[in-house]
PAZA-152193 format. One record per residue: residue in three letters; x, y, z of N, C-alpha, C in turn. Coordinates in steps of 0.2 Angstrom, whole numbers, padded with zeros to 4 digits, always signed. Atoms other than C-alpha are relative to their C-alpha. Example, Ala and Ser with C-alpha at 12.3 -4.5 7.8 and 13.67 -1.06 7.14 Angstrom:
ALA+0004-0006+0000+0062-0022+0039+0004+0006+0000;SER-0004-0006-0001+0068-0005+0036-0004+0005+0003;
# end
This chain:
UNK+0002-0005+0002+0170-0009+0096-0003-0002-0008;UNK+0001+0004+0007+0160-0012+0080+0002+0005-0005;UNK-0001-0002+0003+0166-0004+0066-0004+0003-0007;UNK+0004+0002+0008+0156+0002+0051+0001+0003-0005;UNK+0000-0002+0005+0159+0002+0034-0003-0001-0006;UNK+0004-0001+0006+0154+0006+0018+0002-0006-0005;UNK+0000+0008+0004+0149-0008+0006+0002+0002-0007;UNK+0000-0001+0005+0158-0004-0009-0005-0003-0008;UNK+0002+0003+0006+0151-0007-0029+0001-0007-0001;UNK-0003+0007+0005+0153-0023-0040+0005+0000-0001;UNK-0006-0002+0005+0164-0015-0049+0006+0002+0004;UNK-0007-0003-0006+0175-0008-0035+0001-0007+0005;UNK-0001+0005-0004+0174-0024-0025+0005-0007-0005;UNK-0006+0004+0005+0183-0035-0038+0004+0002+0000;UNK-0006-0003+0001+0195-0024-0040+0006+0002+0007;UNK-0004+0000-0008+0200-0025-0021+0004-0005+0001;UNK-0005+0005-0002+0216-0032-0018+0000-0004+0007;UNK+0001+0002-0005+0218-0044-0004+0008-0001+0002;UNK-0007-0002-0002+0233-0043+0009-0002-0007+0009;UNK+0000+0008-0005+0237-0061+0020+0001+0005+0007;UNK-0002-0001-0004+0235-0055+0037+0004-0005+0005;UNK+0000+0005-0002+0243-0070+0042+0010+0003-0002;UNK-0006-0002+0005+0260-0061+0034+0001+0006+0004;UNK-0002-0007-0003+0272-0048+0043+0000+0005-0002;UNK+0001-0006+0002+0271-0030+0040-0006+0004+0001;UNK+0005-0003-0003+0261-0017+0040-0007-0001-0004;UNK+0007+0002+0004+0242-0016+0034+0001+0008-0007;UNK+0001-0007+0007+0239-0006+0015-0003+0007+0002;UNK+0001-0007-0001+0237+0012+0016-0007+0000-0005;UNK+0006+0001+0004+0221+0007+0003-0005-0004+0001;UNK+0005+0004-0001+0205-0001+0003+0002-0006-0002;UNK-0004+0005+0000+0208-0019+0004-0005-0006+0004;UNK+0006+0005-0002+0200-0036+0007+0007-0007+0006;UNK-0005+0005-0004+0210-0047+0022-0001-0007-0001;UNK+0000+0006+0000+0213-0064+0021+0003-0004+0005;UNK-0006+0002-0007+0217-0077+0033-0002-0008-0003;UNK+0001+0008+0000+0220-0098+0033-0008-0002-0001;UNK+0005+0004+0001+0205-0104+0024-0002-0012+0004;UNK+0001+0005-0004+0208-0121+0033-0003+0000+0007;UNK+0002+0001-0007+0203-0114+0051-0008+0004-0001;UNK+0006-0003+0001+0187-0106+0041-0004-0005-0003;UNK+0003+0007+0004+0179-0123+0035-0009+0005-0004;UNK+0009-0001+0003+0160-0120+0025-0002-0008+0002;UNK+0004+0007-0003+0151-0133+0034-0007-0001-0005;UNK+0008-0001+0003+0137-0140+0022-0006-0004+0005;UNK+0007+0002-0006+0118-0144+0031-0005-0001-0005;UNK+0004+0000+0007+0102-0149+0025-0005+0002+0002;UNK+0005-0005-0004+0089-0137+0029-0006-0002-0005;UNK+0005-0002+0006+0072-0136+0020-0002+0005-0002;UNK-0002-0008+0003+0071-0122+0009-0008+0003+0003;UNK+0005-0005-0004+0052-0116+0017+0004+0003+0007;UNK-0004-0003-0004+0065-0111+0031+0001+0006-0001;UNK-0003-0005+0003+0067-0093+0032+0002+0005+0008;UNK-0003-0006-0005+0077-0078+0044+0001-0007+0004;UNK-0005+0002-0007+0080-0085+0062-0001-0005+0000;UNK+0000+0006+0001+0072-0100+0060+0004-0006-0002;UNK-0005+0004+0006+0083-0107+0047+0008+0000+0003;UNK-0007-0003-0003+0098-0100+0058-0002-0004+0005;UNK+0001+0003-0007+0091-0110+0073+0000-0005-0001;UNK-0002+0007+0003+0088-0125+0064+0007-0002-0001;UNK-0011+0001+0003+0108-0125+0055+0002+0000+0006;UNK-0007+0000-0008+0115-0123+0074-0002-0007+0002;UNK+0000+0005-0001+0106-0136+0080+0001-0008-0004;UNK-0003+0005+0004+0111-0149+0065+0006+0002+0000;UNK-0009-0002-0001+0129-0141+0067+0000-0005+0007;UNK-0003+0002-0005+0130-0146+0085-0002-0010+0000;UNK+0001+0007+0001+0120-0164+0080+0008-0005-0005;UNK-0006+0002+0005+0134-0167+0068+0006+0000+0002;UNK-0006-0002-0001+0150-0162+0076+0001-0001+0009;UNK+0000+0001-0007+0144-0165+0094+0002+0006+0004;UNK-0002-0006-0005+0147-0154+0109-0005+0007-0002;UNK+0006-0007+0001+0139-0135+0109+0003+0004-0004;UNK-0003-0006+0004+0144-0119+0102+0004+0003+0002;UNK-0004-0002-0004+0154-0114+0115+0007+0001-0002;UNK-0008+0000+0003+0170-0106+0109-0001+0000-0007;UNK+0001+0001+0006+0163-0107+0092-0003+0007-0005;UNK+0005-0005+0006+0157-0093+0078-0002-0003-0004;UNK+0003+0002+0005+0146-0099+0068-0005+0003-0003;UNK+0004-0004+0003+0137-0088+0055-0002-0003-0007;UNK+0004+0002+0008+0125-0090+0038+0006+0000-0004;UNK-0004-0002+0006+0134-0092+0022-0003+0001-0004;UNK+0004-0002+0006+0123-0082+0012+0003+0002-0009;UNK-0004+0001+0007+0131-0085-0005-0005-0001-0005;UNK+0001+0005+0005+0126-0087-0023-0006+0005-0004;UNK+0007-0004+0002+0109-0081-0033-0005+0000+0006;UNK+0005+0001-0006+0098-0085-0017+0003-0002+0004;UNK-0003-0001-0006+0106-0079-0002-0003-0003+0005;UNK+0004+0003-0005+0091-0083+0009-0003-0007-0001;UNK+0002+0007-0001+0090-0101+0004+0008-0005+0001;UNK-0006+0005-0002+0109-0105+0012-0001-0008+0002;UNK-0001+0008-0002+0114-0123+0015+0007-0001+0002;UNK-0004+0001-0003+0129-0120+0023+0003+0007+0006;UNK-0002-0006-0006+0138-0110+0040+0009+0000-0001;UNK-0005-0001-0001+0154-0103+0041+0003+0000+0007;UNK-0002+0003-0007+0163-0110+0056+0007+0002+0001;UNK-0007-0001-0002+0180-0105+0065-0001+0001+0007;UNK-0001+0000-0008+0184-0103+0084-0001+0007+0000;UNK+0002-0005+0000+0178-0088+0092+0007+0006+0003;UNK-0008-0003-0003+0196-0083+0101+0002+0003-0007;UNK-0001-0002+0007+0202-0084+0082-0001+0006-0004;UNK+0004-0005+0006+0191-0074+0073+0000+0007+0006;UNK+0002-0007-0004+0191-0061+0088+0008+0002+0000;UNK-0007-0003-0001+0212-0060+0087+0001+0004-0010;UNK-0002-0003+0007+0210-0057+0066-0004+0007-0001;UNK+0003-0007+0000+0197-0043+0070+0005+0006+0001;UNK-0004-0003-0004+0209-0036+0081+0007+0002-0004;UNK-0008-0001+0002+0225-0037+0068-0001+0004-0006;UNK+0001-0003+0005+0214-0029+0055-0003+0007+0000;UNK+0003-0006-0003+0205-0015+0067+0005+0007-0002;UNK-0004-0005+0001+0221-0002+0064-0002+0003-0006;UNK+0002-0002+0006+0215-0001+0046-0007+0004+0000;UNK+0007-0002+0001+0198+0005+0049-0004-0001-0006;UNK+0006+0002+0006+0185+0007+0036+0005-0002-0006;UNK-0002+0003+0006+0200+0002+0022+0000-0006+0000;UNK+0000+0005+0000+0198-0015+0028-0007-0002-0001;UNK+0009-0002+0003+0182-0018+0018-0002-0007+0003;UNK+0001+0007-0005+0183-0038+0027+0004-0004+0001;UNK-0004+0006-0002+0190-0051+0035-0001-0006-0003;UNK+0006+0005+0003+0187-0067+0024+0005-0008-0002;UNK-0003+0006+0001+0194-0085+0023+0003+0000-0010;UNK-0004-0002+0005+0208-0085+0008-0004-0004-0007;UNK+0002+0003+0005+0198-0097-0004-0007+0005-0003;UNK+0005-0006+0005+0184-0083-0005+0002+0004-0002;UNK-0003-0006+0003+0195-0071-0011-0001-0003-0008;UNK-0001+0004+0005+0195-0084-0026-0006+0004-0006;UNK+0004+0000+0003+0184-0078-0042-0007-0006+0001;UNK+0006+0004+0001+0168-0086-0045-0005+0000-0006;UNK+0006+0003+0005+0155-0092-0058-0003-0005-0001;UNK+0004+0007+0000+0141-0103-0059+0000-0007-0005;UNK-0004+0007+0002+0148-0121-0064+0005+0000-0001;UNK-0006+0000+0000+0163-0117-0062+0005-0002+0007;UNK-0005+0001-0007+0178-0123-0050+0005+0005-0001;UNK-0005-0004+0002+0192-0111-0048+0006-0002+0005;UNK-0002+0003-0005+0206-0119-0039+0007+0001-0001;UNK-0002-0002+0001+0221-0112-0036+0006-0004+0005;UNK-0005+0004-0004+0238-0122-0029+0006+0001+0000;UNK-0009-0001+0000+0257-0120-0023+0003-0006+0003;UNK-0003+0006-0002+0269-0132-0015-0004-0004+0004;UNK+0004+0000-0006+0259-0133+0002-0006-0001+0001;UNK+0006+0000-0001+0242-0130-0002-0004+0000-0005;UNK+0003+0000+0006+0227-0131-0012-0007+0005+0004;UNK+0007-0006-0001+0212-0114-0011-0005-0004-0007;UNK+0005+0004+0004+0197-0121-0021-0007+0005+0001;UNK+0006-0004+0000+0181-0111-0025-0004-0005-0005;UNK+0004+0003+0006+0168-0122-0033-0006+0002-0001;UNK+0004-0004+0004+0155-0114-0039-0002+0007+0003;UNK+0004-0005-0005+0145-0099-0029+0001-0002+0006;UNK-0001+0002-0008+0142-0107-0012+0006-0004+0003;UNK-0002+0003-0002+0155-0118-0010+0009+0000+0000;UNK-0007-0001+0001+0173-0119-0006+0004-0002+0004;UNK-0003+0001-0006+0188-0122+0005+0007-0001-0003;UNK-0007+0000+0000+0207-0124+0008+0002-0004+0004;UNK-0003+0006-0003+0218-0140+0013+0007-0001-0006;UNK-0004+0004+0003+0231-0151+0008+0000-0003-0006;UNK+0004+0004+0003+0231-0159-0006-0003-0006-0002;UNK+0004+0007-0001+0228-0176-0002-0008+0001+0004;UNK+0005+0001-0002+0213-0170+0007-0006+0005-0004;UNK+0004-0004+0007+0209-0156-0008-0003-0007-0005;UNK-0002+0005+0005+0209-0172-0019-0006-0003+0002;UNK+0005+0005-0002+0196-0181-0008-0008+0002+0001;UNK+0005-0002+0000+0184-0167-0006-0002+0004-0006;UNK+0003-0001+0006+0184-0163-0024-0003-0006-0004;UNK+0002+0007+0001+0180-0182-0027-0008-0001+0003;UNK+0005-0001-0003+0168-0178-0015-0006+0004-0003;UNK+0004-0005+0001+0158-0163-0023-0002-0002-0006;UNK+0000+0001+0008+0161-0169-0042-0006-0006-0001;UNK+0006+0001+0001+0147-0180-0039-0006-0001+0002;UNK+0007-0005-0004+0134-0169-0031-0001+0006-0006;UNK+0001-0007+0006+0138-0154-0044+0007+0000-0003;UNK-0006-0001+0004+0150-0158-0057-0001+0009-0003;UNK-0001-0005+0003+0156-0142-0065+0001-0002-0008;UNK-0002+0002+0005+0157-0138-0083+0007+0003-0001;UNK-0007+0000+0000+0174-0132-0083+0003+0001+0005;UNK-0003-0002-0006+0188-0128-0071+0006+0004-0002;UNK-0008-0006+0003+0200-0112-0071+0006-0005+0006;UNK-0004+0001-0003+0217-0119-0065+0005+0006+0002;UNK-0007-0006+0000+0231-0105-0057+0005-0005+0003;UNK-0006+0005-0003+0247-0112-0053+0003-0004-0001;UNK-0002+0007+0002+0256-0127-0052-0006-0006+0002;UNK+0002+0006-0001+0246-0144-0055+0002-0006+0003;UNK-0001+0010-0002+0248-0159-0043+0001-0005-0003;UNK+0000+0006+0005+0252-0175-0052-0007-0003+0002;UNK+0004+0006+0000+0239-0185-0044-0009+0005+0000;UNK+0006-0004+0004+0225-0169-0045-0002-0002-0007;UNK-0001-0002+0008+0230-0168-0064-0002-0009-0003;UNK+0001+0006+0003+0229-0187-0067-0009-0003+0001;UNK+0008+0003-0002+0210-0189-0057-0003+0004-0005;UNK+0003-0006+0006+0206-0173-0069-0002-0005-0007;UNK+0001+0005+0006+0210-0183-0084-0003-0005+0001;UNK+0006+0008+0000+0200-0200-0078-0006+0003-0004;UNK+0008-0002+0002+0185-0190-0078-0001+0004-0004;UNK-0001-0002+0007+0187-0180-0092-0002+0008+0001;UNK+0004-0006-0003+0183-0163-0083+0006+0007-0004;UNK-0003-0005+0002+0189-0148-0095+0005+0003+0004;UNK-0004-0003-0004+0204-0139-0087+0002+0005-0005;UNK-0001-0006+0000+0206-0121-0091+0008+0004+0003;UNK-0005+0000-0005+0223-0112-0087+0000+0009-0002;UNK+0000-0007+0002+0215-0094-0095-0007+0001+0000;UNK+0009-0001-0001+0198-0086-0090-0004+0000-0010;UNK+0001+0001+0004+0198-0082-0108-0004-0006-0005;UNK+0001+0003+0001+0195-0098-0113-0008-0006+0002;UNK+0006+0002-0003+0180-0103-0102-0005+0002-0003;UNK+0005-0003+0004+0168-0095-0115-0003-0005-0005;UNK+0002+0005+0005+0170-0112-0126-0004-0004+0004;UNK+0004+0006-0006+0162-0122-0110-0004+0004+0004;UNK+0007-0002-0002+0147-0111-0108+0001+0003+0008;UNK-0004-0002-0007+0156-0102-0092+0001+0007-0001;UNK-0001-0006-0001+0154-0083-0087+0008+0000+0003;UNK-0005-0005-0002+0170-0072-0085-0001-0003+0008;UNK+0001+0002-0007+0171-0077-0065+0002+0007+0003;UNK-0001-0006-0005+0171-0062-0052+0002-0001+0007;UNK-0001+0001-0006+0180-0058-0037-0007+0003+0007;UNK+0003-0004-0004+0168-0052-0022-0006+0001-0002;UNK+0006-0001+0004+0151-0052-0033-0005-0003+0001;UNK+0004+0006+0000+0142-0065-0025-0002+0001+0008;UNK+0003+0002-0010+0138-0060-0004+0006-0001+0002;UNK-0006+0003-0004+0157-0064+0000+0001+0005+0007;UNK-0004-0005-0005+0160-0046+0009-0004+0001+0005;UNK+0005+0003-0006+0145-0050+0020+0001-0004+0005;UNK-0003+0004-0004+0153-0063+0028+0007+0003+0005;UNK-0006-0004-0004+0166-0052+0036+0001-0003+0008;UNK+0001+0002-0007+0173-0061+0051+0003+0007+0006;UNK+0001-0006-0004+0177-0043+0058-0004+0002+0005;UNK+0007+0001-0004+0161-0043+0063-0001-0004+0005;UNK+0003+0006-0005+0153-0051+0078-0008+0002+0001;UNK+0008-0001+0003+0135-0054+0074-0002+0001+0008;UNK-0001+0001-0006+0134-0058+0093-0001+0006+0005;UNK+0000-0006-0004+0139-0043+0100-0004+0006-0004;UNK+0006-0003+0001+0129-0033+0087-0007-0001+0002;UNK+0008+0001-0004+0113-0041+0093+0000+0003+0005;UNK-0001-0003-0006+0118-0035+0110-0001+0006+0000;UNK+0001-0008+0001+0120-0018+0105-0007+0002-0004;UNK+0006+0000+0000+0105-0020+0097-0005+0000+0004;UNK+0006+0000-0005+0094-0025+0110-0001+0006+0007;UNK+0000-0006-0003+0103-0012+0121-0004+0006-0002;UNK+0002-0007+0004+0097+0001+0107-0007+0000+0004;UNK+0005+0001+0001+0080-0006+0108-0005+0000+0010;UNK+0004-0001-0010+0078-0006+0132+0002+0006-0004;UNK+0003-0007-0001+0082+0012+0128-0004+0002-0004;UNK+0005-0007+0004+0070+0017+0116-0008-0004+0004;UNK+0005+0004-0003+0058+0005+0128-0006+0004+0003;UNK+0004-0004-0004+0052+0019+0138-0004+0006-0003;UNK+0002-0005+0006+0050+0033+0124-0007-0005-0005;UNK+0005+0004+0005+0040+0018+0113-0007-0002+0006;UNK+0007+0002-0003+0028+0013+0129-0003+0006+0003;UNK+0004-0006+0000+0025+0033+0132-0005+0002-0007;UNK+0001-0001+0005+0022+0034+0115-0008-0003-0002;UNK+0005+0006+0000+0009+0019+0114-0006+0003+0007;UNK+0003-0002-0004+0001+0026+0130-0004+0007-0003;UNK+0002-0005+0000-0001+0043+0123-0005+0000-0007;UNK+0004+0001+0007-0008+0036+0106-0007-0003+0003;UNK+0007+0003-0003-0022+0026+0117-0004+0006+0005;UNK+0003-0005-0004-0026+0042+0128-0005+0005-0005;UNK+0004-0004+0007-0029+0051+0109-0005-0004-0002;UNK+0008+0004+0002-0040+0035+0104-0005+0001+0004;UNK+0006+0001-0005-0049+0035+0120-0004+0008+0000;UNK+0002-0007+0001-0053+0055+0120-0005+0000-0006;UNK+0004+0000+0004-0059+0054+0102-0006-0006+0000;UNK+0008+0005-0001-0071+0038+0105-0004+0005+0005;UNK+0003-0006-0005-0076+0051+0121-0005+0003-0003;UNK+0004-0006+0002-0080+0065+0111-0006-0006-0005;UNK+0006+0002+0005-0089+0053+0097-0006-0001+0004;UNK+0007+0002-0004-0101+0046+0110-0003+0005+0002;UNK+0003-0007-0003-0104+0063+0117-0005+0001-0006;UNK+0004-0002+0005-0109+0068+0100-0006-0004-0002;UNK+0006+0006+0002-0119+0051+0096-0005+0003+0006;UNK+0003-0003-0005-0128+0056+0113-0005+0007+0000;UNK+0002-0004+0003-0131+0073+0107-0004+0002-0003;UNK+0002+0000+0004-0137+0069+0092-0008-0003-0001;UNK+0008+0003-0001-0151+0057+0099-0006+0005+0003;UNK+0005-0005-0004-0157+0071+0110-0002+0004-0004;UNK+0003-0004+0007-0159+0082+0095-0005-0003-0004;UNK+0005+0004+0004-0168+0070+0085-0009-0002+0005;UNK+0005-0002-0002-0179+0068+0100-0005+0005+0003;UNK+0002-0006-0001-0183+0083+0104-0003+0003-0006;UNK+0004-0003+0007-0187+0087+0085-0007-0005-0001;UNK+0007+0004+0002-0200+0071+0085-0005+0001+0006;UNK+0004-0003-0004-0208+0080+0101-0004+0005-0002;UNK+0003-0008+0004-0209+0097+0091-0007-0002-0005;UNK+0004+0001+0005-0217+0087+0076-0006-0004+0003;UNK+0004+0002-0001-0229+0076+0086-0005+0006+0002;UNK+0004-0006-0003-0237+0093+0094-0003+0004-0006;UNK-0002-0003+0007-0234+0101+0078-0005-0003-0008;UNK+0000+0001+0009-0234+0093+0061-0004-0008+0000;UNK+0000+0007+0000-0234+0073+0063-0005-0003+0005;UNK+0002+0001-0009-0248+0070+0080+0000-0010-0003;UNK+0002+0009-0002-0249+0050+0073+0005-0003-0005;UNK-0003+0004+0005-0239+0037+0061+0008+0000+0002;UNK-0009+0002+0000-0219+0032+0061+0002+0008-0002;UNK-0005-0005+0003-0206+0047+0060+0005-0005-0002;UNK-0006+0003+0004-0193+0039+0047+0007+0004-0002;UNK-0005-0004+0003-0184+0053+0038-0004+0006+0001;UNK+0003-0006-0001-0188+0071+0046-0001+0004-0004;UNK-0001-0006+0008-0183+0081+0031-0004-0003-0002;UNK+0005+0000+0007-0194+0073+0018-0006+0002+0003;UNK+0007-0001-0002-0209+0072+0031-0002+0006+0001;UNK+0003-0008-0001-0209+0090+0036-0001+0003-0006;UNK+0000-0002+0004-0207+0094+0019-0008-0002-0004;UNK+0007+0003+0001-0223+0084+0014-0006+0002+0003;UNK+0005-0002-0004-0233+0092+0026+0000+0006+0000;UNK-0001-0007+0005-0227+0110+0021-0004+0000-0008;UNK+0003-0002+0008-0233+0106+0003-0006-0001+0000;UNK+0009+0002+0000-0249+0098+0008-0003+0007+0002;UNK+0003-0006-0004-0253+0113+0019+0001+0005-0006;UNK+0000-0005+0004-0248+0124+0006-0005+0000-0007;UNK+0007+0002+0007-0260+0116-0010-0005+0001+0004;UNK+0008-0002-0003-0274+0117+0004-0001+0006-0001;UNK+0001-0006+0002-0272+0135+0005-0001+0004-0005;UNK+0000-0003+0003-0269+0138-0011-0008-0001-0004;UNK+0007+0000+0004-0287+0129-0017-0005+0002+0006;UNK+0006-0003-0003-0297+0138-0003+0002+0006-0002;UNK+0000-0006+0006-0291+0154-0011-0002-0001-0006;UNK+0004+0001+0009-0296+0147-0029-0007+0000+0002;UNK+0010-0001+0000-0313+0142-0022-0003+0006+0004;UNK+0003-0006-0001-0315+0158-0014+0000+0007-0005;UNK+0000-0005+0005-0311+0169-0027-0006+0001-0006;UNK+0005+0000+0004-0325+0166-0038-0007+0005+0003;UNK+0003-0006-0004-0336+0175-0025-0001+0006-0001;UNK-0002-0007+0000-0327+0190-0025-0002+0003-0006;UNK-0001-0002+0005-0327+0190-0042-0009+0003-0002;UNK+0008+0000+0000-0347+0188-0043-0004+0008+0003;UNK+0002-0004-0003-0348+0201-0030+0001+0006-0003;UNK-0002-0004+0004-0339+0213-0041-0005+0003-0006;UNK+0004+0001+0009-0349+0209-0056-0007+0004+0002;UNK+0008-0004-0003-0366+0212-0045+0000+0008+0001;UNK+0001-0009-0001-0363+0231-0042+0000+0002-0004;UNK-0001-0003+0005-0359+0233-0059-0007-0002-0005;UNK+0005+0002+0003-0375+0222-0065-0006+0004+0002;UNK+0006-0003-0003-0386+0231-0055-0003+0008-0003;UNK+0002-0005+0004-0385+0247-0065-0001+0000-0008;UNK+0002-0001+0006-0388+0240-0081-0006-0005-0003;UNK+0006+0004+0002-0405+0233-0089+0003-0006-0002;UNK-0003+0008+0004-0400+0214-0093-0004-0005+0005;UNK+0004+0006-0002-0406+0198-0087+0005-0004+0001;UNK-0006+0006-0001-0394+0184-0079-0005-0005+0000;UNK+0004+0008+0001-0401+0167-0084+0004-0006+0004;UNK-0005+0006-0003-0386+0156-0077+0006+0003+0003;UNK-0007-0003-0002-0370+0159-0068+0003-0007+0002;UNK-0004+0006-0003-0356+0145-0065+0005+0001-0002;UNK-0008-0003-0001-0338+0143-0063+0003-0006-0003;UNK-0003+0006+0004-0328+0132-0076+0010+0001+0002;UNK-0009-0001-0003-0309+0129-0070+0002+0001-0010;UNK-0003-0003+0009-0298+0138-0085-0004+0007-0003;UNK+0004-0005+0002-0313+0150-0090+0000+0006+0007;UNK+0002-0005-0005-0318+0157-0073-0006+0000+0000;UNK+0008-0002-0001-0335+0164-0067-0003+0001-0009;UNK+0003-0001+0006-0346+0161-0082-0008+0002+0000;UNK+0008-0002+0000-0363+0170-0084-0002+0001-0007;UNK+0003-0003+0005-0377+0171-0097-0005+0005+0001;UNK+0006-0006-0001-0387+0186-0100-0004+0002-0006;UNK+0002-0002+0003-0399+0194-0109+0000+0008+0000;UNK-0002-0007+0001-0397+0212-0117-0003+0002-0004;UNK+0004-0002+0007-0405+0225-0127+0004-0002-0007;UNK-0004+0002+0007-0392+0225-0140+0008+0000+0001;UNK-0007+0000+0000-0373+0225-0144+0003+0005+0003;UNK-0001-0005-0002-0372+0241-0140+0001+0001+0007;UNK+0001-0001-0007-0376+0240-0121+0002-0008+0003;UNK-0004+0006-0003-0367+0222-0121+0007+0004+0002;UNK-0006-0003+0000-0352+0232-0125+0001+0006+0005;UNK-0002-0004-0006-0355+0245-0113+0001-0005+0008;UNK+0003+0003-0005-0359+0231-0100+0008-0004+0001;UNK-0006+0005+0001-0341+0222-0103+0004+0009+0004;UNK-0003-0005-0002-0332+0240-0101-0002+0001+0007;UNK+0002-0002-0006-0341+0243-0084+0003-0005+0004;UNK-0003+0007-0004-0336+0225-0078+0008+0002+0000;UNK-0008+0000+0002-0318+0228-0085+0003+0007+0005;UNK+0001-0003-0004-0320+0244-0075+0002+0001+0006;UNK-0001+0002-0008-0322+0237-0058+0003-0003+0000;UNK-0005+0003-0001-0308+0227-0059-0002-0006-0002;UNK+0000+0010+0002-0315+0209-0067+0004+0001-0008;UNK-0005+0001+0006-0305+0203-0083-0007-0004-0005;UNK+0005+0003+0004-0322+0201-0093+0001-0002-0007;UNK-0001-0001+0008-0324+0197-0111-0006-0006+0000;UNK+0007+0002+0003-0339+0190-0122+0003-0006-0003;UNK-0001+0006+0002-0336+0171-0124-0005-0002-0006;UNK+0006+0001+0003-0352+0171-0135-0007+0005-0001;UNK+0006-0006+0000-0365+0182-0142-0006-0002-0005;UNK+0004+0001+0004-0381+0180-0152-0005+0003-0001;UNK+0007-0002-0001-0397+0189-0155-0006-0002-0004;UNK+0005+0001-0002-0413+0186-0153-0007+0005-0002;UNK+0007-0005+0000-0430+0193-0161-0002+0002+0007;UNK+0006-0002-0006-0440+0192-0146+0004+0002+0006;UNK-0004+0000-0007-0426+0194-0132+0007+0002-0002;UNK-0006-0003+0002-0412+0205-0140+0005-0004+0000;UNK-0007+0004+0002-0395+0199-0138+0001-0005+0007;UNK-0002+0006-0006-0391+0182-0127+0009+0000-0002;UNK-0009-0001-0003-0371+0184-0122+0001-0004+0007;UNK-0005+0003-0004-0359+0173-0113+0006+0001+0002;UNK-0002-0005-0004-0350+0183-0101+0007-0005+0005;UNK-0006+0005-0001-0331+0172-0096+0003+0007+0005;UNK-0004-0004-0005-0324+0183-0079+0005-0004+0004;UNK-0005+0005-0005-0307+0176-0074+0000+0000+0005;UNK-0001+0002-0006-0304+0171-0058+0008+0002+0003;UNK-0008-0001+0001-0288+0179-0052+0002-0007+0008;UNK-0002+0004-0008-0276+0170-0037+0006+0005+0002;UNK-0006-0005-0002-0265+0183-0028+0002+0005-0004;UNK+0001-0004+0004-0268+0195-0041+0005-0002-0007;UNK-0004+0004+0006-0260+0184-0055-0007-0004-0001;UNK+0005+0003+0004-0274+0178-0068+0002-0007+0002;
# end
């Protein structure tokens, strides 16, 4: 059974107490971190390219692990140690026996969610960049070497591991807790490494105060079985396979229906255009290409209206002359010239006896419905008055 555990905040995680699962007695009744002997859970260093990510990185790491230590992974529990400031670029794996890990998980199971994680004891030490934290007792030494490395071992082996690590990543300072074995103290003195017994003194060496469980340690919970979690996830995905397939098929059917509707609308639009072009050929545009139906129809209608207006305008002067002729026959005058001038209308040159007769003529023309006016008049001794009459041509009742 996989137990769901809430992840505490960094401040809360730093204050979690430790409980050694190897000791007799019951489990705490408050949140805690269970620790197990670090000798049984070493951090194995690997040489992984920085470009590898995700499952590909884990696959290459497992192959390197098999090549370096021989045999297969049967009976082993190996998981990436995603620690430090760049957890995705991890370079170590946490390795233990699968049966031993299962025993630890069963021992911590009665605590339920109170047990935040099961970790090797050296990961229970505080850590900071550039700092070694070492805790020793009479029989063993636990060490946290920076953020990503650590071990638990006997003093002789611990000295060898420290000597190997200092060549590649020397610390700025060492925080020592507990008794200091003479051989390790002598080696540190020979190397000139600063040793502090109080975290407050680390600031003198440019080292930040160390913190517990603030660098991804709780994610390495040995109570969790990644293989079982992956199997459960695969089972969940298999259960979702049929609904997902049905949803995909439904979506595909919906897309197909949309495409069919679009094809039908396209065919209908083509039929409408062909019908419109046929009507235009019969009625408006017998020849020439039809490119833009709306624009071309508008142009044809405008041309037809213009031609109609021109025809009415051309016919109007004759109607005005006919109206004026019925008035002119009742007056004593001589018409010498008749013309049409755009803007002035029908222009008529007349000779009449005097101005009184001219005024009577204009009045009669206006009474007959023509807009007559005297454009010009002059008196002749031999012929009376010569005048130019302008009679406006109207269109649709408008001047």
